[in-house]
A tleap script that builds the chain and sets N, CA, C and O, in Angstrom:
source leaprc.protein.ff14SB
mol = sequence {
  NMET LYS ALA SER THR ASN THR SER THR THR
  LEU LEU GLY LYS LEU LYS ILE THR GLN THR
  TYR ALA SER ASN LYS CYS ALA LYS LYS SER
  GLY HIE TYR LEU ASN LEU ASP GLU ALA ARG
  THR SER ILE ASP CYS TRP ILE GLU GLN TYR
  ASN HIE ASP ARG PRO HIE ARG GLY VAL GLY
  ASN ARG THR PRO ARG GLU ALA PHE LEU ALA
  PHE GLN GLY VAL LEU LYS ASN GLU ALA LEU
  THR CALA
}
set mol.1.N position { 80.259 113.393 98.529 }
set mol.1.CA position { 79.290 112.756 97.670 }
set mol.1.C position { 78.012 113.576 97.669 }
set mol.1.O position { 77.507 113.954 98.727 }
set mol.2.N position { 77.502 113.843 96.507 }
set mol.2.CA position { 76.272 114.618 96.375 }
set mol.2.C position { 75.071 113.697 96.272 }
set mol.2.O position { 75.160 112.612 95.697 }
set mol.3.N position { 73.956 114.127 96.824 }
set mol.3.CA position { 72.715 113.372 96.687 }
set mol.3.C position { 72.296 113.375 95.221 }
set mol.3.O position { 72.495 114.357 94.506 }
set mol.4.N position { 71.722 112.274 94.792 }
set mol.4.CA position { 71.298 112.137 93.406 }
set mol.4.C position { 70.212 113.149 93.063 }
set mol.4.O position { 69.285 113.369 93.842 }
set mol.5.N position { 70.335 113.754 91.905 }
set mol.5.CA position { 69.294 114.672 91.443 }
set mol.5.C position { 68.540 114.066 90.271 }
set mol.5.O position { 67.663 114.716 89.702 }
set mol.6.N position { 68.869 112.819 89.896 }
set mol.6.CA position { 68.263 112.208 88.716 }
set mol.6.C position { 66.826 111.778 88.924 }
set mol.6.O position { 66.000 111.935 88.025 }
set mol.7.N position { 66.511 111.239 90.087 }
set mol.7.CA position { 65.146 110.776 90.302 }
set mol.7.C position { 64.630 111.250 91.639 }
set mol.7.O position { 65.366 111.302 92.625 }
set mol.8.N position { 63.375 111.589 91.662 }
set mol.8.CA position { 62.781 112.017 92.921 }
set mol.8.C position { 62.648 110.843 93.878 }
set mol.8.O position { 62.656 111.038 95.094 }
set mol.9.N position { 62.524 109.620 93.352 }
set mol.9.CA position { 62.405 108.433 94.205 }
set mol.9.C position { 63.664 108.252 95.036 }
set mol.9.O position { 63.574 107.985 96.235 }
set mol.10.N position { 64.828 108.391 94.429 }
set mol.10.CA position { 66.090 108.270 95.146 }
set mol.10.C position { 66.195 109.341 96.207 }
set mol.10.O position { 66.580 109.055 97.341 }
set mol.11.N position { 65.865 110.551 95.865 }
set mol.11.CA position { 65.939 111.653 96.816 }
set mol.11.C position { 64.970 111.439 97.969 }
set mol.11.O position { 65.318 111.685 99.124 }
set mol.12.N position { 63.772 110.989 97.672 }
set mol.12.CA position { 62.790 110.754 98.732 }
set mol.12.C position { 63.246 109.629 99.657 }
set mol.12.O position { 63.024 109.698 100.865 }
set mol.13.N position { 63.876 108.601 99.110 }
set mol.13.CA position { 64.404 107.525 99.934 }
set mol.13.C position { 65.486 108.022 100.872 }
set mol.13.O position { 65.514 107.659 102.047 }
set mol.14.N position { 66.377 108.852 100.351 }
set mol.14.CA position { 67.447 109.418 101.182 }
set mol.14.C position { 66.877 110.371 102.227 }
set mol.14.O position { 67.379 110.442 103.348 }
set mol.15.N position { 65.833 111.097 101.859 }
set mol.15.CA position { 65.197 112.005 102.802 }
set mol.15.C position { 64.583 111.222 103.956 }
set mol.15.O position { 64.695 111.631 105.112 }
set mol.16.N position { 63.937 110.105 103.652 }
set mol.16.CA position { 63.338 109.268 104.692 }
set mol.16.C position { 64.417 108.742 105.642 }
set mol.16.O position { 64.225 108.748 106.858 }
set mol.17.N position { 65.538 108.291 105.103 }
set mol.17.CA position { 66.643 107.813 105.935 }
set mol.17.C position { 67.150 108.939 106.826 }
set mol.17.O position { 67.395 108.731 108.014 }
set mol.18.N position { 67.307 110.116 106.261 }
set mol.18.CA position { 67.795 111.258 107.035 }
set mol.18.C position { 66.847 111.580 108.172 }
set mol.18.O position { 67.291 111.828 109.293 }
set mol.19.N position { 65.557 111.581 107.905 }
set mol.19.CA position { 64.586 111.894 108.946 }
set mol.19.C position { 64.542 110.801 110.008 }
set mol.19.O position { 64.249 111.082 111.171 }
set mol.20.N position { 64.828 109.555 109.623 }
set mol.20.CA position { 64.866 108.456 110.584 }
set mol.20.C position { 65.950 108.702 111.631 }
set mol.20.O position { 65.771 108.369 112.802 }
set mol.21.N position { 67.045 109.270 111.221 }
set mol.21.CA position { 68.153 109.558 112.124 }
set mol.21.C position { 68.081 111.016 112.589 }
set mol.21.O position { 69.021 111.787 112.397 }
set mol.22.N position { 66.960 111.375 113.197 }
set mol.22.CA position { 66.721 112.767 113.595 }
set mol.22.C position { 67.720 113.263 114.624 }
set mol.22.O position { 67.953 114.468 114.726 }
set mol.23.N position { 68.314 112.357 115.389 }
set mol.23.CA position { 69.301 112.789 116.376 }
set mol.23.C position { 70.632 113.149 115.719 }
set mol.23.O position { 71.527 113.689 116.369 }
set mol.24.N position { 70.751 112.851 114.457 }
set mol.24.CA position { 71.949 113.145 113.699 }
set mol.24.C position { 72.224 114.646 113.718 }
set mol.24.O position { 71.296 115.451 113.643 }
set mol.25.N position { 73.490 115.020 113.818 }
set mol.25.CA position { 73.851 116.440 113.870 }
set mol.25.C position { 73.480 117.185 112.590 }
set mol.25.O position { 73.374 118.411 112.596 }
set mol.26.N position { 73.286 116.460 111.507 }
set mol.26.CA position { 72.989 117.095 110.224 }
set mol.26.C position { 71.496 117.272 109.987 }
set mol.26.O position { 71.076 118.185 109.275 }
set mol.27.N position { 70.700 116.399 110.585 }
set mol.27.CA position { 69.268 116.415 110.309 }
set mol.27.C position { 68.590 117.607 110.973 }
set mol.27.O position { 68.964 118.025 112.069 }
set mol.28.N position { 67.618 118.127 110.307 }
set mol.28.CA position { 66.837 119.239 110.845 }
set mol.28.C position { 65.935 118.702 111.953 }
set mol.28.O position { 65.266 117.686 111.764 }
set mol.29.N position { 65.910 119.358 113.081 }
set mol.29.CA position { 65.171 118.859 114.245 }
set mol.29.C position { 63.673 118.737 113.998 }
set mol.29.O position { 63.038 117.830 114.535 }
set mol.30.N position { 63.102 119.617 113.209 }
set mol.30.CA position { 61.660 119.545 112.946 }
set mol.30.C position { 61.312 118.418 111.985 }
set mol.30.O position { 60.154 118.007 111.903 }
set mol.31.N position { 62.313 117.911 111.252 }
set mol.31.CA position { 62.068 116.854 110.283 }
set mol.31.C position { 61.480 117.355 108.981 }
set mol.31.O position { 61.201 116.556 108.086 }
set mol.32.N position { 61.284 118.663 108.852 }
set mol.32.CA position { 60.723 119.232 107.632 }
set mol.32.C position { 61.731 120.193 107.029 }
set mol.32.O position { 62.386 120.949 107.747 }
set mol.33.N position { 61.850 120.164 105.744 }
set mol.33.CA position { 62.766 121.058 105.042 }
set mol.33.C position { 61.963 122.132 104.322 }
set mol.33.O position { 60.846 121.892 103.863 }
set mol.34.N position { 62.541 123.299 104.233 }
set mol.34.CA position { 61.854 124.403 103.575 }
set mol.34.C position { 61.925 124.305 102.062 }
set mol.34.O position { 61.048 124.807 101.359 }
set mol.35.N position { 62.984 123.651 101.558 }
set mol.35.CA position { 63.132 123.521 100.121 }
set mol.35.C position { 64.049 122.346 99.797 }
set mol.35.O position { 64.639 121.742 100.693 }
set mol.36.N position { 64.160 122.033 98.534 }
set mol.36.CA position { 64.944 120.895 98.082 }
set mol.36.C position { 66.433 121.078 98.369 }
set mol.36.O position { 67.111 120.113 98.721 }
set mol.37.N position { 66.948 122.283 98.225 }
set mol.37.CA position { 68.369 122.523 98.506 }
set mol.37.C position { 68.707 122.252 99.968 }
set mol.37.O position { 69.753 121.676 100.268 }
set mol.38.N position { 67.834 122.660 100.870 }
set mol.38.CA position { 68.051 122.412 102.293 }
set mol.38.C position { 68.061 120.904 102.571 }
set mol.38.O position { 68.882 120.418 103.350 }
set mol.39.N position { 67.155 120.175 101.938 }
set mol.39.CA position { 67.108 118.727 102.114 }
set mol.39.C position { 68.368 118.071 101.561 }
set mol.39.O position { 68.945 117.199 102.210 }
set mol.40.N position { 68.798 118.477 100.381 }
set mol.40.CA position { 70.016 117.909 99.773 }
set mol.40.C position { 71.239 118.156 100.651 }
set mol.40.O position { 72.065 117.263 100.838 }
set mol.41.N position { 71.350 119.356 101.184 }
set mol.41.CA position { 72.494 119.688 102.045 }
set mol.41.C position { 72.505 118.807 103.285 }
set mol.41.O position { 73.554 118.301 103.685 }
set mol.42.N position { 71.359 118.627 103.880 }
set mol.42.CA position { 71.244 117.788 105.068 }
set mol.42.C position { 71.575 116.335 104.753 }
set mol.42.O position { 72.268 115.670 105.523 }
set mol.43.N position { 71.082 115.848 103.626 }
set mol.43.CA position { 71.333 114.465 103.227 }
set mol.43.C position { 72.811 114.263 102.919 }
set mol.43.O position { 73.392 113.255 103.324 }
set mol.44.N position { 73.423 115.198 102.216 }
set mol.44.CA position { 74.857 115.113 101.933 }
set mol.44.C position { 75.664 115.044 103.224 }
set mol.44.O position { 76.615 114.269 103.329 }
set mol.45.N position { 75.285 115.849 104.197 }
set mol.45.CA position { 75.959 115.849 105.496 }
set mol.45.C position { 75.798 114.498 106.166 }
set mol.45.O position { 76.758 113.960 106.716 }
set mol.46.N position { 74.585 113.942 106.126 }
set mol.46.CA position { 74.330 112.651 106.761 }
set mol.46.C position { 75.145 111.540 106.103 }
set mol.46.O position { 75.713 110.695 106.795 }
set mol.47.N position { 75.204 111.536 104.770 }
set mol.47.CA position { 75.978 110.519 104.052 }
set mol.47.C position { 77.451 110.615 104.436 }
set mol.47.O position { 78.108 109.597 104.655 }
set mol.48.N position { 77.960 111.819 104.516 }
set mol.48.CA position { 79.363 112.025 104.922 }
set mol.48.C position { 79.591 111.483 106.335 }
set mol.48.O position { 80.569 110.776 106.580 }
set mol.49.N position { 78.698 111.811 107.255 }
set mol.49.CA position { 78.840 111.341 108.635 }
set mol.49.C position { 78.708 109.822 108.695 }
set mol.49.O position { 79.486 109.164 109.386 }
set mol.50.N position { 77.755 109.269 107.996 }
set mol.50.CA position { 77.508 107.826 108.006 }
set mol.50.C position { 78.727 107.054 107.506 }
set mol.50.O position { 79.078 106.019 108.073 }
set mol.51.N position { 79.367 107.540 106.462 }
set mol.51.CA position { 80.486 106.823 105.859 }
set mol.51.C position { 81.844 107.137 106.472 }
set mol.51.O position { 82.765 106.328 106.356 }
set mol.52.N position { 81.994 108.287 107.119 }
set mol.52.CA position { 83.315 108.701 107.600 }
set mol.52.C position { 83.428 108.812 109.116 }
set mol.52.O position { 84.540 108.757 109.642 }
set mol.53.N position { 82.328 108.966 109.833 }
set mol.53.CA position { 82.397 109.201 111.277 }
set mol.53.C position { 81.802 108.073 112.117 }
set mol.53.O position { 82.250 107.848 113.241 }
set mol.54.N position { 80.828 107.379 111.608 }
set mol.54.CA position { 80.048 106.423 112.398 }
set mol.54.C position { 80.552 104.996 112.189 }
set mol.54.O position { 80.470 104.474 111.077 }
set mol.55.N position { 81.080 104.347 113.255 }
set mol.55.CA position { 81.527 102.958 113.115 }
set mol.55.C position { 80.341 102.010 112.921 }
set mol.55.O position { 79.242 102.259 113.415 }
set mol.56.N position { 80.587 100.928 112.197 }
set mol.56.CA position { 79.560 99.930 111.899 }
set mol.56.C position { 80.031 98.569 112.406 }
set mol.56.O position { 81.179 98.183 112.184 }
set mol.57.N position { 79.153 97.849 113.082 }
set mol.57.CA position { 79.498 96.519 113.597 }
set mol.57.C position { 79.851 95.558 112.472 }
set mol.57.O position { 80.738 94.719 112.635 }
set mol.58.N position { 79.180 95.666 111.346 }
set mol.58.CA position { 79.375 94.735 110.231 }
set mol.58.C position { 80.751 94.790 109.597 }
set mol.58.O position { 81.132 93.872 108.870 }
set mol.59.N position { 81.495 95.837 109.854 }
set mol.59.CA position { 82.855 95.958 109.303 }
set mol.59.C position { 83.868 96.147 110.434 }
set mol.59.O position { 84.817 96.923 110.323 }
set mol.60.N position { 83.637 95.412 111.526 }
set mol.60.CA position { 84.600 95.397 112.627 }
set mol.60.C position { 84.681 96.691 113.414 }
set mol.60.O position { 85.764 97.091 113.840 }
set mol.61.N position { 83.546 97.349 113.612 }
set mol.61.CA position { 83.489 98.627 114.342 }
set mol.61.C position { 84.395 99.693 113.737 }
set mol.61.O position { 84.969 100.527 114.437 }
set mol.62.N position { 84.502 99.636 112.418 }
set mol.62.CA position { 85.204 100.684 111.669 }
set mol.62.C position { 84.162 101.450 110.861 }
set mol.62.O position { 83.027 101.001 110.702 }
set mol.63.N position { 84.559 102.596 110.364 }
set mol.63.CA position { 83.669 103.306 109.447 }
set mol.63.C position { 83.735 102.598 108.097 }
set mol.63.O position { 84.717 101.909 107.818 }
set mol.64.N position { 82.715 102.750 107.252 }
set mol.64.CA position { 82.792 102.153 105.922 }
set mol.64.C position { 84.038 102.605 105.158 }
set mol.64.O position { 84.627 101.825 104.410 }
set mol.65.N position { 84.433 103.848 105.344 }
set mol.65.CA position { 85.641 104.343 104.658 }
set mol.65.C position { 86.881 103.612 105.148 }
set mol.65.O position { 87.725 103.217 104.344 }
set mol.66.N position { 87.003 103.428 106.470 }
set mol.66.CA position { 88.155 102.707 107.021 }
set mol.66.C position { 88.189 101.268 106.505 }
set mol.66.O position { 89.250 100.748 106.159 }
set mol.67.N position { 87.020 100.633 106.457 }
set mol.67.CA position { 86.943 99.260 105.959 }
set mol.67.C position { 87.343 99.201 104.486 }
set mol.67.O position { 88.063 98.292 104.073 }
set mol.68.N position { 86.882 100.155 103.704 }
set mol.68.CA position { 87.241 100.196 102.284 }
set mol.68.C position { 88.739 100.372 102.104 }
set mol.68.O position { 89.357 99.681 101.293 }
set mol.69.N position { 89.326 101.299 102.860 }
set mol.69.CA position { 90.770 101.538 102.726 }
set mol.69.C position { 91.577 100.313 103.136 }
set mol.69.O position { 92.589 100.006 102.506 }
set mol.70.N position { 91.147 99.607 104.181 }
set mol.70.CA position { 91.833 98.380 104.599 }
set mol.70.C position { 91.728 97.319 103.505 }
set mol.70.O position { 92.714 96.650 103.194 }
set mol.71.N position { 90.546 97.161 102.925 }
set mol.71.CA position { 90.339 96.187 101.858 }
set mol.71.C position { 91.152 96.560 100.622 }
set mol.71.O position { 91.714 95.695 99.951 }
set mol.72.N position { 91.205 97.833 100.336 }
set mol.72.CA position { 91.976 98.315 99.194 }
set mol.72.C position { 93.455 97.951 99.375 }
set mol.72.O position { 94.125 97.560 98.419 }
set mol.73.N position { 93.958 98.085 100.615 }
set mol.73.CA position { 95.346 97.711 100.903 }
set mol.73.C position { 95.586 96.231 100.718 }
set mol.73.O position { 96.644 95.839 100.225 }
set mol.74.N position { 94.614 95.378 101.106 }
set mol.74.CA position { 94.728 93.936 100.923 }
set mol.74.C position { 94.798 93.613 99.430 }
set mol.74.O position { 95.627 92.815 98.994 }
set mol.75.N position { 93.922 94.241 98.662 }
set mol.75.CA position { 93.919 93.993 97.208 }
set mol.75.C position { 95.244 94.412 96.572 }
set mol.75.O position { 95.768 93.725 95.695 }
set mol.76.N position { 95.773 95.538 97.021 }
set mol.76.CA position { 97.032 96.038 96.469 }
set mol.76.C position { 98.156 95.047 96.768 }
set mol.76.O position { 98.961 94.741 95.889 }
set mol.77.N position { 98.216 94.540 98.016 }
set mol.77.CA position { 99.247 93.574 98.384 }
set mol.77.C position { 99.107 92.281 97.590 }
set mol.77.O position { 100.106 91.698 97.167 }
set mol.78.N position { 97.873 91.833 97.386 }
set mol.78.CA position { 97.665 90.612 96.611 }
set mol.78.C position { 98.110 90.796 95.164 }
set mol.78.O position { 98.662 89.878 94.556 }
set mol.79.N position { 97.867 91.987 94.617 }
set mol.79.CA position { 98.266 92.260 93.241 }
set mol.79.C position { 99.788 92.267 93.115 }
set mol.79.O position { 100.329 91.829 92.100 }
set mol.80.N position { 100.476 92.760 94.138 }
set mol.80.CA position { 101.930 92.816 94.107 }
set mol.80.C position { 102.559 91.428 94.234 }
set mol.80.O position { 103.641 91.187 93.699 }
set mol.81.N position { 101.894 90.523 94.933 }
set mol.81.CA position { 102.461 89.186 95.149 }
set mol.81.C position { 101.993 88.171 94.115 }
set mol.81.O position { 102.493 87.047 94.076 }
set mol.82.N position { 101.039 88.560 93.279 }
set mol.82.CA position { 100.506 87.613 92.283 }
set mol.82.C position { 101.388 87.542 91.058 }
set mol.82.O position { 101.090 86.797 90.124 }
savepdb mol mol.pdb
quit
């Protein structure tokens, strides 16, 4: 997933989230980016890690991707039995 390039507000919001998680392997340790491309790359990395590597309590200690795939399977089974 690529960071949005449509609005600077969206990008700035994602940048703030990325800097909040400074311990993240993707975030730059200084918290400052030299240019917009560097920031986008870091944010893209963080989004990937957040959705695919980091478990969340709200979805049963699964990653959002795992939760989505499980839900997708439930929907598929319901469609087959309906």
